[in-house]
C-alpha positions in Angstrom: -3.6 -73.5 -0.4 -6.0 -71.1 -2.2 -4.5 -69.3 -5.2 -6.3 -66.0 -4.8 -6.4 -64.0 -7.6 -8.3 -59.8 -7.5 -11.0 -59.3 -9.1 -11.3 -57.0 -12.6 -12.2 -54.0 -10.1 -10.2 -54.7 -7.5 -7.1 -54.1 -10.2 -8.9 -50.8 -11.4 -9.2 -49.7 -7.7 -5.9 -50.5 -6.4 -4.6 -48.7 -10.1 -7.1 -45.6 -8.7 -5.8 -45.3 -5.8 -1.7 -45.8 -7.1 -2.5 -42.5 -9.2 -4.0 -40.5 -6.8 -1.2 -41.1 -4.6 1.2 -40.0 -8.1 -0.8 -37.3 -8.1 -0.7 -36.1 -4.5 3.1 -36.3 -4.7 3.7 -34.4 -7.4 1.5 -31.7 -6.3 3.5 -31.1 -2.9 6.7 -30.9 -5.2 5.1 -28.3 -7.2 4.2 -26.4 -4.4 7.2 -27.0 -2.6 9.3 -25.6 -5.4 6.7 -22.4 -5.6 7.6 -21.5 -2.4 10.6 -20.6 -3.1 10.2 -18.3 -6.5 10.0 -14.8 -6.0 6.6 -13.4 -5.8 5.8 -12.4 -10.3 4.3 -9.1 -10.4 4.0 -6.6 -13.8 6.7 -4.2 -14.1 5.6 -0.1 -13.7 7.9 2.2 -15.8 8.9 4.8 -14.1 8.5 8.4 -15.6 11.6 11.3 -15.4 10.2 15.0 -14.8 11.7 17.5 -16.6 14.5 19.5 -14.1 13.6 23.0 -13.6 17.4 23.6 -12.8 20.5 23.7 -14.9 22.8 21.4 -12.7 20.8 19.9 -10.2 22.4 19.1 -6.8 21.0 15.6 -6.7 18.1 13.3 -7.7 15.6 11.6 -5.3 13.8 9.1 -6.4 10.0 9.5 -5.0 7.4 6.4 -5.2 3.4 7.4 -4.1 1.3 3.8 -4.0 -2.3 3.7 -2.3 -1.8 -0.2 -1.4 -5.8 -0.5 -0.9 -5.6 -1.8 2.7 -6.7 -5.4 3.1 -9.3 -4.2 6.3 -11.1 -2.2 3.5 -11.8 -5.1 1.1 -15.1 -6.2 0.1 -15.9 -9.0 -1.7 -19.2 -7.3 -3.3 -16.9 -4.5 -4.5 -14.0 -7.0 -6.6 -16.1 -10.1 -7.5 -13.8 -10.8 -10.4 -10.6 -10.6 -8.1 -11.8 -12.6 -5.2 -8.6 -14.7 -5.3 -6.4 -12.1 -6.5 -7.1 -9.9 -3.4 -6.3 -12.2 -0.8 -4.0 -11.5 1.8 -1.6 -14.7 1.2 -1.8 -13.8 -2.5 -1.4 -10.1 -3.0 0.8 -8.9 0.0 4.3 -11.3 -1.5 3.5 -9.5 -4.5 3.2 -5.7 -2.8 6.1 -6.3 -0.8 8.1 -7.3 -4.1 7.1 -4.8 -6.0 7.9 -1.9 -3.4 11.5 -3.2 -2.8 11.7 -3.9 -7.0 11.6 0.4 -7.0 14.2 1.1 -4.5 13.1 4.3 -4.1 15.3 7.0 -1.8 11.3 7.8 -0.3 8.6 6.3 -0.4 4.7 7.2 0.6 2.1 5.1 1.0 -1.6 5.2 1.5 -4.1 2.9 2.8 -1.5 0.6 4.9 -2.5 -1.8 7.2 -1.1 -5.1 9.0 2.2 -3.2 9.9 3.8 -6.0 11.9 4.1 -7.3 8.2 5.2 -4.7 6.1 7.7 -3.3 8.7 10.4 -6.1 8.5 10.5 -6.1 5.3 11.4 -2.6 4.6 13.8 -2.5 7.5 15.5 -5.6 6.0 15.5 -3.5 3.0 17.4 -0.6 5.2 14.6 1.3 5.3 13.1 3.8 8.2 9.7 4.5 8.1 7.3 6.8 9.9 3.3 6.0 10.2 0.0 8.4 11.2 -3.4 7.4 11.4 -7.0 9.1 11.5 -8.1 8.7 15.3 -9.9 5.2 15.3 -8.8 4.4 11.4 -7.4 0.6 10.8 -4.9 2.0 8.2 -2.8 4.9 7.7 -0.1 7.0 5.8 3.5 5.9 5.5 6.8 7.1 4.8 9.7 5.6 4.4 13.2 6.7 3.1 16.8 5.0 2.7 18.6 5.2 6.4 21.6 5.5 4.5 20.7 8.8 2.9 18.1 10.4 5.6 17.4 11.0 8.9 13.7 12.0 10.4 14.0 15.5 11.7 10.5 15.9 12.7 6.7 15.1 11.5 3.1 16.7 11.4 0.0 14.8 11.3 -3.2 17.1 9.4 -6.4 16.4 10.7 -8.8 17.4 8.0 -12.2 17.0 10.0 -10.7 19.9 12.4 -9.1 22.3 9.9 -10.7 25.5 10.4 -11.6 26.9 6.7 -13.3 30.2 7.5 -13.0 33.3 10.3 -15.9 35.2 11.0 -16.0 38.4 13.3 -19.6 37.1 13.8 -18.6 34.0 14.8 -15.9 33.8 17.1 -15.4 30.4 16.4 -14.4 29.2 12.7 -16.4 26.9 11.0 -14.5 22.9 10.0 -14.6 22.5 6.7 -16.2 19.1 6.9 -19.7 18.0 4.9 -18.8 13.9 6.4 -16.5 13.4 9.3 -13.4 11.0 7.2 -11.3 10.8 10.0 -8.5 11.3 7.2 -5.3 12.7 7.4 -2.4 14.6 5.8 0.8 13.2 6.8 4.7 15.5 6.3 8.5 14.4 7.6 11.0 16.3 7.7 14.0 14.7 6.8 17.9 15.9 6.6 20.0 14.7 4.4 23.0 12.1 5.9 26.3 13.9 6.2 25.0 17.6 5.8 24.2 20.7 7.2 21.1 22.2 7.0 20.0 20.0 4.2 17.4 17.8 3.4 13.6 17.6 2.1 9.9 17.8 3.5 7.8 14.8 2.3 3.8 15.0 2.9 1.2 12.2 1.7 -2.4 12.2 2.0 -5.4 10.0 1.9 -8.4 11.7 0.7 -12.3 10.6 1.2 -13.5 8.2 -1.2 -16.8 5.6 -0.4 -18.6 4.1 -3.6 -22.2 4.9 -2.3 -21.1 8.6 -1.5 -19.7 9.6 -4.9 -21.5 13.4 -4.7 -18.9 14.2 -1.7 -16.4 14.1 -4.5 -18.6 15.6 -7.3 -19.3 18.4 -5.2 -15.8 18.9 -3.7 -14.9 19.1 -7.3 -17.1 21.3 -8.1 -16.0 24.0 -5.5 -12.6 23.6 -6.5 -13.0 24.1 -10.3 -15.6 27.6 -9.7 -12.5 28.8 -7.1 -9.8 28.8 -10.0 -8.7 32.2 -11.3 -8.7 33.1 -15.0 
């Protein structure tokens, strides 16, 4: 009967394999424990506006946020944030921060992936209205607490179709668009639950932006600044 004795190399290889198994097991345990932790995000302090009434009838907490639609993310525009901008990384944080503020009304722009966001809002007690420009993959969303408001009506304003001038010599008004953006304004009328003829009209919008077309924003800003009165 032979007395087998492993070589030093075989012993070292076996030890290395044992260490790899232990490291993999520890990594799996850490991953499982992290999945039960709530998403972490940086808190944003709220600012209070001075009241114009001596005895305000009610207080409304409103949040507005451009989410940066996932369909608009380009790695060349955010070269240092490729990991942070992945859907699996940022989406849970966005949802957690939205709910953390417990706003009565939320106005959000560049909203896509409604199949993920809508269930989160509904579970937290919000109803919502969504609108987008023709052919756009993202749009504007207005969410409101179901216990406080009922939706009465809504209006979508397509900026590309708005008439900006009527001239008697030109029966068709000029459309105020130097570039077709498909952007919109979105308005929702909300009635306060349990009251008669009381409520609010909420509006949100997504304006034009493109990193290669800054001159359009500058030209618009210039026209607005020259049109101001004394």
